[in-house]
VOSEFI-628195 format. One record per residue (C-alpha): residue in one letter; x, y, z. Coordinates in nm, 2 decimals. Example, Ala and Ser with C-alpha at 12.3 -4.5 7.8 and 13.67 -1.06 7.14 Angstrom:
% residues 2
+------+--------+--------+--------+
: type :     c1 :     c2 :     c3 :
+------+--------+--------+--------+
:    A :   1.23 :  -0.45 :   0.78 :
:    S :   1.37 :  -0.11 :   0.71 :
+------+--------+--------+--------+
END
This chain:
% residues 427
+------+--------+--------+--------+
: type :     c1 :     c2 :     c3 :
+------+--------+--------+--------+
:    M :   9.91 :  19.47 :   8.62 :
:    L :  10.01 :  19.55 :   8.95 :
:    K :  10.08 :  19.23 :   9.07 :
:    V :  10.33 :  19.20 :   8.80 :
:    V :  10.54 :  19.57 :   8.86 :
:    A :  10.57 :  19.42 :   9.22 :
:    I :  10.68 :  19.14 :   9.12 :
:    C :  10.98 :  19.29 :   8.92 :
:    L :  10.99 :  19.54 :   9.21 :
:    V :  11.10 :  19.18 :   9.47 :
:    L :  11.33 :  19.05 :   9.16 :
:    I :  11.49 :  19.34 :   9.11 :
:    S :  11.52 :  19.46 :   9.48 :
:    G :  11.66 :  19.07 :   9.59 :
:    I :  11.47 :  19.05 :   9.85 :
:    D :  11.22 :  18.72 :   9.88 :
:    L :  10.94 :  18.83 :  10.11 :
:    N :  10.87 :  18.48 :  10.23 :
:    A :  11.20 :  18.39 :  10.34 :
:    L :  11.23 :  18.66 :  10.53 :
:    T :  11.39 :  18.70 :  10.88 :
:    L :  11.40 :  18.91 :  11.23 :
:    K :  11.74 :  18.93 :  11.09 :
:    D :  11.67 :  19.12 :  10.77 :
:    L :  11.39 :  19.37 :  10.90 :
:    F :  11.67 :  19.44 :  11.22 :
:    Q :  11.91 :  19.52 :  10.90 :
:    A :  11.72 :  19.68 :  10.63 :
:    L :  11.60 :  19.89 :  11.02 :
:    R :  12.01 :  20.04 :  10.97 :
:    K :  12.00 :  20.12 :  10.67 :
:    Q :  11.69 :  20.36 :  10.67 :
:    P :  11.64 :  20.74 :  10.74 :
:    V :  11.57 :  20.69 :  11.08 :
:    S :  11.88 :  20.55 :  11.16 :
:    R :  12.09 :  20.72 :  10.95 :
:    V :  11.96 :  21.01 :  11.06 :
:    D :  12.10 :  20.95 :  11.40 :
:    E :  12.42 :  20.87 :  11.27 :
:    E :  12.47 :  21.19 :  11.15 :
:    V :  12.37 :  21.33 :  11.47 :
:    A :  12.62 :  21.14 :  11.61 :
:    K :  12.92 :  21.30 :  11.36 :
:    M :  12.82 :  21.62 :  11.45 :
:    A :  12.88 :  21.62 :  11.80 :
:    K :  13.22 :  21.50 :  11.73 :
:    V :  13.29 :  21.79 :  11.50 :
:    A :  13.18 :  21.98 :  11.76 :
:    K :  13.41 :  21.81 :  11.98 :
:    N :  13.73 :  21.86 :  11.74 :
:    K :  13.55 :  22.31 :  11.71 :
:    V :  13.61 :  22.32 :  12.08 :
:    Q :  13.99 :  22.15 :  12.03 :
:    S :  14.08 :  22.35 :  11.76 :
:    A :  14.07 :  22.64 :  11.99 :
:    Y :  14.39 :  22.57 :  12.12 :
:    Y :  14.55 :  22.62 :  11.84 :
:    P :  14.71 :  22.96 :  11.61 :
:    K :  14.49 :  23.13 :  11.33 :
:    V :  14.68 :  23.24 :  11.11 :
:    N :  14.53 :  23.48 :  10.78 :
:    I :  14.64 :  23.58 :  10.54 :
:    F :  14.52 :  23.93 :  10.39 :
:    G :  14.59 :  24.19 :  10.12 :
:    A :  14.45 :  24.56 :  10.06 :
:    Y :  14.43 :  24.80 :   9.82 :
:    T :  14.41 :  25.14 :   9.96 :
:    H :  14.31 :  25.52 :   9.80 :
:    Y :  14.30 :  25.79 :  10.05 :
:    N :  14.27 :  26.17 :  10.03 :
:    S :  14.59 :  26.31 :  10.14 :
:    P :  14.94 :  26.12 :  10.20 :
:    T :  14.95 :  25.85 :  10.41 :
:    N :  15.29 :  25.69 :  10.56 :
:    L :  15.36 :  25.28 :  10.40 :
:    R :  15.48 :  25.26 :  10.84 :
:    P :  15.51 :  25.42 :  11.10 :
:    L :  15.93 :  25.63 :  11.09 :
:    D :  16.07 :  25.74 :  11.36 :
:    P :  16.26 :  26.12 :  11.37 :
:    V :  16.57 :  25.98 :  11.33 :
:    T :  16.47 :  25.75 :  11.04 :
:    T :  16.30 :  26.02 :  10.86 :
:    A :  16.63 :  26.24 :  10.85 :
:    K :  16.85 :  26.01 :  10.74 :
:    L :  16.62 :  25.95 :  10.42 :
:    N :  16.62 :  26.30 :  10.41 :
:    A :  17.01 :  26.36 :  10.41 :
:    K :  17.05 :  26.10 :  10.11 :
:    G :  16.73 :  26.17 :   9.92 :
:    E :  16.54 :  25.89 :   9.97 :
:    A :  16.18 :  25.84 :   9.93 :
:    L :  15.96 :  25.91 :  10.24 :
:    P :  15.70 :  25.56 :  10.30 :
:    F :  15.46 :  25.87 :  10.20 :
:    A :  15.16 :  25.78 :   9.94 :
:    K :  14.79 :  25.84 :   9.87 :
:    T :  14.75 :  25.48 :   9.71 :
:    I :  14.86 :  25.20 :   9.94 :
:    Q :  14.85 :  24.79 :   9.90 :
:    K :  14.97 :  24.54 :  10.18 :
:    I :  14.95 :  24.14 :  10.14 :
:    G :  15.07 :  24.00 :  10.44 :
:    V :  14.99 :  23.70 :  10.77 :
:    K :  14.84 :  23.74 :  11.10 :
:    V :  14.87 :  23.50 :  11.33 :
:    D :  14.68 :  23.48 :  11.68 :
:    M :  14.70 :  23.16 :  11.94 :
:    P :  14.60 :  23.15 :  12.26 :
:    I :  14.80 :  23.12 :  12.53 :
:    F :  14.60 :  23.05 :  12.84 :
:    I :  14.20 :  23.04 :  12.83 :
:    K :  14.14 :  22.85 :  13.11 :
:    E :  13.77 :  22.73 :  13.01 :
:    L :  13.88 :  22.57 :  12.67 :
:    S :  13.94 :  22.29 :  12.91 :
:    S :  13.55 :  22.26 :  13.00 :
:    L :  13.42 :  22.34 :  12.71 :
:    S :  13.63 :  21.99 :  12.58 :
:    E :  13.48 :  21.80 :  12.86 :
:    K :  13.13 :  21.96 :  12.83 :
:    A :  13.18 :  21.84 :  12.43 :
:    K :  13.35 :  21.49 :  12.44 :
:    H :  13.02 :  21.46 :  12.71 :
:    L :  12.75 :  21.55 :  12.44 :
:    V :  12.98 :  21.28 :  12.22 :
:    N :  12.92 :  21.04 :  12.40 :
:    G :  12.53 :  21.08 :  12.47 :
:    A :  12.48 :  21.15 :  12.12 :
:    K :  12.66 :  20.74 :  12.02 :
:    L :  12.44 :  20.65 :  12.34 :
:    K :  12.08 :  20.80 :  12.23 :
:    K :  12.17 :  20.69 :  11.84 :
:    Q :  12.21 :  20.31 :  12.06 :
:    L :  11.88 :  20.38 :  12.21 :
:    N :  11.67 :  20.54 :  11.96 :
:    F :  11.76 :  20.24 :  11.71 :
:    F :  11.68 :  19.99 :  12.00 :
:    Q :  11.36 :  20.11 :  12.02 :
:    N :  11.27 :  20.13 :  11.61 :
:    E :  11.38 :  19.76 :  11.74 :
:    A :  11.12 :  19.77 :  11.98 :
:    V :  10.85 :  19.90 :  11.75 :
:    V :  10.92 :  19.67 :  11.42 :
:    V :  10.91 :  19.35 :  11.68 :
:    G :  10.59 :  19.49 :  11.87 :
:    S :  10.48 :  19.56 :  11.54 :
:    N :  10.57 :  19.19 :  11.39 :
:    A :  10.40 :  19.07 :  11.72 :
:    S :  10.09 :  19.24 :  11.61 :
:    L :  10.07 :  19.11 :  11.23 :
:    E :  10.10 :  18.77 :  11.39 :
:    Y :   9.87 :  18.81 :  11.67 :
:    L :   9.64 :  18.99 :  11.38 :
:    D :   9.70 :  18.70 :  11.10 :
:    S :   9.56 :  18.42 :  11.39 :
:    L :   9.29 :  18.60 :  11.52 :
:    L :   9.21 :  18.69 :  11.14 :
:    K :   9.21 :  18.26 :  11.01 :
:    A :   9.01 :  18.22 :  11.42 :
:    L :   8.73 :  18.37 :  11.27 :
:    K :   8.72 :  18.25 :  10.89 :
:    V :   8.71 :  17.90 :  11.05 :
:    T :   8.41 :  17.99 :  11.26 :
:    R :   8.22 :  18.16 :  10.95 :
:    Y :   8.31 :  17.87 :  10.80 :
:    S :   8.18 :  17.66 :  11.08 :
:    L :   7.85 :  17.92 :  11.06 :
:    E :   7.82 :  17.90 :  10.73 :
:    K :   7.77 :  17.51 :  10.72 :
:    T :   7.53 :  17.54 :  10.97 :
:    K :   7.33 :  17.80 :  10.82 :
:    K :   7.34 :  17.52 :  10.47 :
:    D :   7.18 :  17.31 :  10.70 :
:    L :   6.94 :  17.53 :  10.89 :
:    T :   6.86 :  17.61 :  10.51 :
:    I :   6.72 :  17.25 :  10.44 :
:    A :   6.57 :  17.25 :  10.76 :
:    V :   6.33 :  17.65 :  10.66 :
:    N :   6.30 :  17.54 :  10.34 :
:    S :   6.13 :  17.20 :  10.49 :
:    G :   5.92 :  17.42 :  10.72 :
:    R :   6.14 :  17.19 :  11.00 :
:    T :   6.23 :  17.52 :  11.14 :
:    P :   6.10 :  17.88 :  11.18 :
:    A :   6.31 :  18.07 :  10.94 :
:    I :   6.37 :  18.31 :  11.21 :
:    A :   6.61 :  18.06 :  11.30 :
:    L :   6.84 :  18.15 :  11.00 :
:    D :   6.79 :  18.49 :  11.06 :
:    K :   6.96 :  18.49 :  11.36 :
:    I :   7.24 :  18.26 :  11.18 :
:    E :   7.35 :  18.51 :  10.89 :
:    E :   7.32 :  18.80 :  11.16 :
:    K :   7.63 :  18.62 :  11.35 :
:    I :   7.75 :  18.58 :  11.04 :
:    N :   7.78 :  18.90 :  10.93 :
:    Q :   7.94 :  19.02 :  11.29 :
:    I :   8.18 :  18.76 :  11.20 :
:    D :   8.28 :  18.96 :  10.84 :
:    I :   8.23 :  19.34 :  11.03 :
:    A :   8.49 :  19.16 :  11.33 :
:    I :   8.69 :  19.06 :  10.95 :
:    N :   8.73 :  19.35 :  10.77 :
:    N :   8.83 :  19.57 :  11.14 :
:    V :   9.11 :  19.30 :  11.17 :
:    E :   9.23 :  19.34 :  10.75 :
:    I :   9.21 :  19.72 :  10.88 :
:    K :   9.42 :  19.63 :  11.17 :
:    R :   9.70 :  19.40 :  10.97 :
:    T :   9.73 :  19.72 :  10.76 :
:    T :   9.79 :  19.94 :  11.01 :
:    A :  10.13 :  19.72 :  11.17 :
:    I :  10.20 :  19.64 :  10.78 :
:    S :  10.30 :  20.04 :  10.77 :
:    N :  10.42 :  20.07 :  11.08 :
:    I :  10.75 :  19.81 :  10.95 :
:    Q :  10.75 :  19.97 :  10.62 :
:    K :  10.77 :  20.31 :  10.82 :
:    L :  11.09 :  20.19 :  11.02 :
:    T :  11.30 :  19.92 :  10.71 :
:    G :  11.14 :  19.99 :  10.34 :
:    I :  11.00 :  19.59 :  10.36 :
:    K :  10.59 :  19.60 :  10.30 :
:    L :  10.53 :  19.22 :  10.44 :
:    E :  10.28 :  19.01 :  10.36 :
:    K :  10.23 :  18.77 :  10.64 :
:    P :  10.47 :  18.84 :  10.98 :
:    V :  10.79 :  18.66 :  10.99 :
:    S :  10.86 :  18.44 :  11.23 :
:    L :  10.88 :  18.53 :  11.60 :
:    Q :  11.10 :  18.35 :  11.87 :
:    M :  11.33 :  18.40 :  12.18 :
:    K :  11.70 :  18.35 :  12.12 :
:    N :  11.83 :  18.50 :  12.49 :
:    R :  11.66 :  18.62 :  12.84 :
:    V :  11.68 :  18.95 :  12.80 :
:    K :  12.04 :  19.08 :  13.04 :
:    R :  11.88 :  19.30 :  13.36 :
:    G :  12.18 :  19.56 :  13.45 :
:    D :  12.19 :  19.93 :  13.43 :
:    F :  11.90 :  20.11 :  13.24 :
:    F :  12.01 :  20.22 :  12.93 :
:    A :  11.86 :  20.55 :  12.92 :
:    L :  11.98 :  20.69 :  13.19 :
:    K :  12.37 :  20.64 :  13.02 :
:    A :  12.28 :  20.92 :  12.82 :
:    L :  12.11 :  21.13 :  13.02 :
:    R :  12.42 :  21.08 :  13.33 :
:    E :  12.60 :  21.25 :  12.99 :
:    T :  12.39 :  21.50 :  12.95 :
:    V :  12.42 :  21.61 :  13.28 :
:    E :  12.80 :  21.63 :  13.31 :
:    A :  12.81 :  21.82 :  12.98 :
:    S :  12.60 :  22.13 :  13.17 :
:    K :  12.81 :  22.10 :  13.47 :
:    S :  13.16 :  22.12 :  13.22 :
:    D :  12.92 :  22.42 :  13.08 :
:    Y :  12.86 :  22.62 :  13.39 :
:    K :  13.24 :  22.52 :  13.51 :
:    A :  13.34 :  22.69 :  13.17 :
:    S :  13.14 :  22.96 :  13.25 :
:    K :  13.25 :  23.00 :  13.58 :
:    Q :  13.61 :  23.04 :  13.45 :
:    K :  13.56 :  23.23 :  13.16 :
:    R :  13.40 :  23.54 :  13.42 :
:    Y :  13.71 :  23.47 :  13.69 :
:    Y :  14.04 :  23.41 :  13.51 :
:    P :  14.24 :  23.65 :  13.21 :
:    K :  14.28 :  23.50 :  12.90 :
:    V :  14.60 :  23.48 :  12.77 :
:    A :  14.73 :  23.52 :  12.38 :
:    I :  14.98 :  23.63 :  12.11 :
:    S :  14.91 :  23.75 :  11.78 :
:    L :  15.20 :  23.83 :  11.47 :
:    L :  15.18 :  24.04 :  11.20 :
:    W :  15.41 :  24.11 :  10.89 :
:    S :  15.31 :  24.32 :  10.65 :
:    E :  15.46 :  24.39 :  10.27 :
:    N :  15.36 :  24.80 :  10.20 :
:    Y :  15.41 :  24.89 :   9.84 :
:    A :  15.32 :  25.28 :   9.68 :
:    Q :  15.35 :  25.42 :   9.37 :
:    K :  15.51 :  25.77 :   9.33 :
:    D :  15.62 :  25.86 :   9.67 :
:    V :  15.46 :  26.21 :   9.75 :
:    K :  15.79 :  26.43 :   9.78 :
:    Y :  16.06 :  26.15 :   9.56 :
:    A :  15.79 :  26.08 :   9.24 :
:    K :  16.02 :  25.72 :   9.32 :
:    D :  15.76 :  25.38 :   9.43 :
:    V :  15.81 :  25.28 :   9.77 :
:    H :  15.87 :  24.93 :   9.96 :
:    R :  15.89 :  24.86 :  10.27 :
:    G :  15.80 :  24.57 :  10.53 :
:    Y :  15.61 :  24.65 :  10.88 :
:    G :  15.56 :  24.42 :  11.15 :
:    Y :  15.46 :  24.30 :  11.54 :
:    Y :  15.40 :  24.07 :  11.78 :
:    S :  15.17 :  24.10 :  12.12 :
:    L :  15.14 :  23.95 :  12.41 :
:    G :  14.80 :  23.99 :  12.55 :
:    V :  14.65 :  23.96 :  12.87 :
:    S :  14.22 :  24.03 :  12.90 :
:    M :  14.01 :  24.00 :  13.18 :
:    P :  13.65 :  24.08 :  13.29 :
:    L :  13.57 :  24.32 :  13.50 :
:    F :  13.24 :  24.39 :  13.53 :
:    D :  13.00 :  24.17 :  13.26 :
:    K :  12.61 :  24.13 :  13.46 :
:    T :  12.53 :  23.98 :  13.13 :
:    M :  12.84 :  23.68 :  13.21 :
:    D :  12.70 :  23.69 :  13.58 :
:    A :  12.34 :  23.60 :  13.44 :
:    D :  12.45 :  23.33 :  13.23 :
:    M :  12.62 :  23.16 :  13.51 :
:    Q :  12.29 :  23.13 :  13.68 :
:    I :  12.12 :  23.02 :  13.40 :
:    K :  12.40 :  22.77 :  13.31 :
:    K :  12.40 :  22.68 :  13.69 :
:    I :  11.98 :  22.64 :  13.68 :
:    T :  12.05 :  22.39 :  13.37 :
:    V :  12.30 :  22.12 :  13.56 :
:    M :  11.95 :  22.15 :  13.89 :
:    K :  11.75 :  22.03 :  13.56 :
:    N :  11.90 :  21.84 :  13.40 :
:    R :  11.97 :  21.63 :  13.73 :
:    M :  11.65 :  21.63 :  13.88 :
:    H :  11.54 :  21.50 :  13.48 :
:    L :  11.76 :  21.16 :  13.57 :
:    E :  11.60 :  21.11 :  13.88 :
:    K :  11.30 :  21.18 :  13.78 :
:    T :  11.34 :  20.94 :  13.46 :
:    R :  11.55 :  20.66 :  13.74 :
:    E :  11.22 :  20.66 :  13.91 :
:    E :  11.00 :  20.61 :  13.55 :
:    L :  11.26 :  20.30 :  13.44 :
:    I :  11.23 :  20.12 :  13.86 :
:    A :  10.83 :  20.15 :  13.83 :
:    N :  10.81 :  20.05 :  13.43 :
:    A :  11.08 :  19.76 :  13.46 :
:    D :  10.91 :  19.65 :  13.81 :
:    A :  10.61 :  19.63 :  13.69 :
:    L :  10.74 :  19.48 :  13.32 :
:    W :  10.89 :  19.20 :  13.50 :
:    K :  10.54 :  19.04 :  13.70 :
:    Q :  10.32 :  19.15 :  13.40 :
:    L :  10.55 :  18.96 :  13.21 :
:    K :  10.49 :  18.64 :  13.48 :
:    L :  10.15 :  18.69 :  13.46 :
:    L :  10.17 :  18.67 :  13.04 :
:    L :  10.42 :  18.33 :  13.06 :
:    N :  10.09 :  18.21 :  13.33 :
:    S :   9.82 :  18.32 :  13.14 :
:    E :   9.94 :  18.22 :  12.80 :
:    K :   9.98 :  17.87 :  12.92 :
:    L :   9.60 :  17.87 :  13.07 :
:    K :   9.47 :  18.02 :  12.74 :
:    K :   9.63 :  17.78 :  12.54 :
:    D :   9.47 :  17.51 :  12.72 :
:    N :   9.11 :  17.63 :  12.72 :
:    I :   9.16 :  17.67 :  12.40 :
:    E :   9.14 :  17.32 :  12.31 :
:    K :   8.90 :  17.22 :  12.54 :
:    E :   8.59 :  17.49 :  12.43 :
:    E :   8.68 :  17.38 :  12.07 :
:    N :   8.56 :  17.02 :  12.25 :
:    L :   8.24 :  17.20 :  12.38 :
:    L :   8.19 :  17.33 :  12.05 :
:    K :   8.16 :  17.01 :  11.87 :
:    Y :   7.90 :  16.84 :  12.19 :
:    A :   7.73 :  17.19 :  12.14 :
:    K :   7.67 :  17.16 :  11.72 :
:    I :   7.58 :  16.84 :  11.77 :
:    A :   7.31 :  16.86 :  12.04 :
:    Y :   7.14 :  17.22 :  11.84 :
:    E :   7.13 :  16.98 :  11.54 :
:    K :   6.97 :  16.72 :  11.76 :
:    G :   6.66 :  16.97 :  11.92 :
:    R :   6.85 :  16.99 :  12.23 :
:    M :   7.00 :  17.32 :  12.29 :
:    T :   6.92 :  17.61 :  12.12 :
:    E :   7.04 :  17.83 :  11.88 :
:    E :   7.16 :  18.12 :  12.15 :
:    D :   7.31 :  17.87 :  12.35 :
:    Y :   7.46 :  17.70 :  12.06 :
:    L :   7.59 :  18.02 :  11.88 :
:    R :   7.77 :  18.14 :  12.19 :
:    Y :   7.99 :  17.84 :  12.20 :
:    E :   8.10 :  17.98 :  11.90 :
:    D :   8.20 :  18.28 :  11.98 :
:    A :   8.31 :  18.14 :  12.33 :
:    V :   8.57 :  17.98 :  12.06 :
:    V :   8.64 :  18.32 :  11.86 :
:    N :   8.70 :  18.43 :  12.22 :
:    S :   8.95 :  18.20 :  12.33 :
:    K :   9.19 :  18.17 :  12.07 :
:    S :   9.13 :  18.57 :  12.02 :
:    N :   9.27 :  18.56 :  12.39 :
:    Y :   9.59 :  18.33 :  12.35 :
:    Y :   9.66 :  18.51 :  12.04 :
:    E :   9.64 :  18.83 :  12.25 :
:    A :   9.88 :  18.75 :  12.57 :
:    V :  10.17 :  18.61 :  12.29 :
:    Y :  10.11 :  18.91 :  12.18 :
:    R :  10.19 :  19.09 :  12.50 :
:    K :  10.44 :  18.88 :  12.55 :
:    W :  10.67 :  18.92 :  12.26 :
:    L :  10.62 :  19.34 :  12.36 :
:    T :  10.68 :  19.32 :  12.71 :
:    V :  11.02 :  19.15 :  12.64 :
:    A :  11.10 :  19.43 :  12.35 :
:    K :  11.03 :  19.70 :  12.66 :
:    L :  11.23 :  19.50 :  12.85 :
:    A :  11.51 :  19.47 :  12.62 :
:    V :  11.51 :  19.83 :  12.55 :
:    I :  11.45 :  19.94 :  12.97 :
:    Y :  11.82 :  19.79 :  12.93 :
:    G :  12.00 :  19.81 :  12.62 :
:    N :  11.99 :  19.54 :  12.51 :
:    D :  11.97 :  19.47 :  12.12 :
:    L :  11.72 :  19.33 :  12.07 :
:    E :  11.89 :  19.12 :  11.74 :
:    G :  12.04 :  18.94 :  12.01 :
:    V :  11.71 :  18.88 :  12.24 :
:    F :  11.48 :  18.74 :  11.91 :
:    Q :  11.55 :  18.52 :  11.65 :
+------+--------+--------+--------+
END
């Protein structure tokens, strides 16, 4: 029943697991939440930049109010001359207990020095978020490549173990006949069975590791592999600047702009303009019992500058320390990447040589096993010595497959360090 459900899900999704390529896994990775989250973070940084730039634009608000006072209140200030004229004409004065207002207020910055620095900070944060998104994607690609290489290594090791088990089963079958006929002591059969049990334990351990590798790929791509996809080099890793440093440099520049903005906020004045117009209404003026309507407005140009504010001074010091901290982190990361890259290039060279040597060794160990089996069957070799040859074949294959796995892993790490998209390195 479970197999039927799995087949139906594959048909519905349109994915042929047997025809999957590494490119398919990378494409699936792009669509997964782990990659889309980084896209949203980059979008948030861009919105934050727009928010800073929006401070250059005027703020326009409309307002309305219904207010009841316990004593007559003026709709707008009146000078004595205007008051005398209204009284002479017998017109209502703008005083009432209940007043309604509707109007518009505009505030606009004319000169705010720190805005330019804050815009620079936001620009660096946007660039840093984009670079961090790329770096995270490259790192996840490396995990996919590494997990797939691990799965390839484990499957090859599993195959080698099963071949050895088959060989031991065949020897056990022949040995059983010899034991039953009395030509060989029963203890010899126990030794073979004990070796088969060891192989079964090793197979079980490999199966457990396979589930981990499959799970790691599924977490990032949403695809559950039954077997590893083909993994081959398409292009060499291109050396260049360490990619991780690019995002850190943007962080340093952002903190420098933030520190600069804090100084400008502390030592430069702010100039802003405000405009207001309000239409004021009152029912039944206090003196003449008539409805009153008066318009009222103003514009003002204001200048402000902090004279004494210890919190602003402390904020400047914190941001200055942040710049130094980010610079030290950048330098520390640069030194670590230099050391890591140097070690990885040396390891890769050794692994390529080791891969060739270990591959040649497999053939030699298999030939020695053939002779050992014949010698054991003819009684010219002890059972312990024969079993050591069986172990040697498995170990030589395991060492070779591990060298291949570590080679792919090393190439993937180097690609991430230099910011190479792994889709262009592997196929």
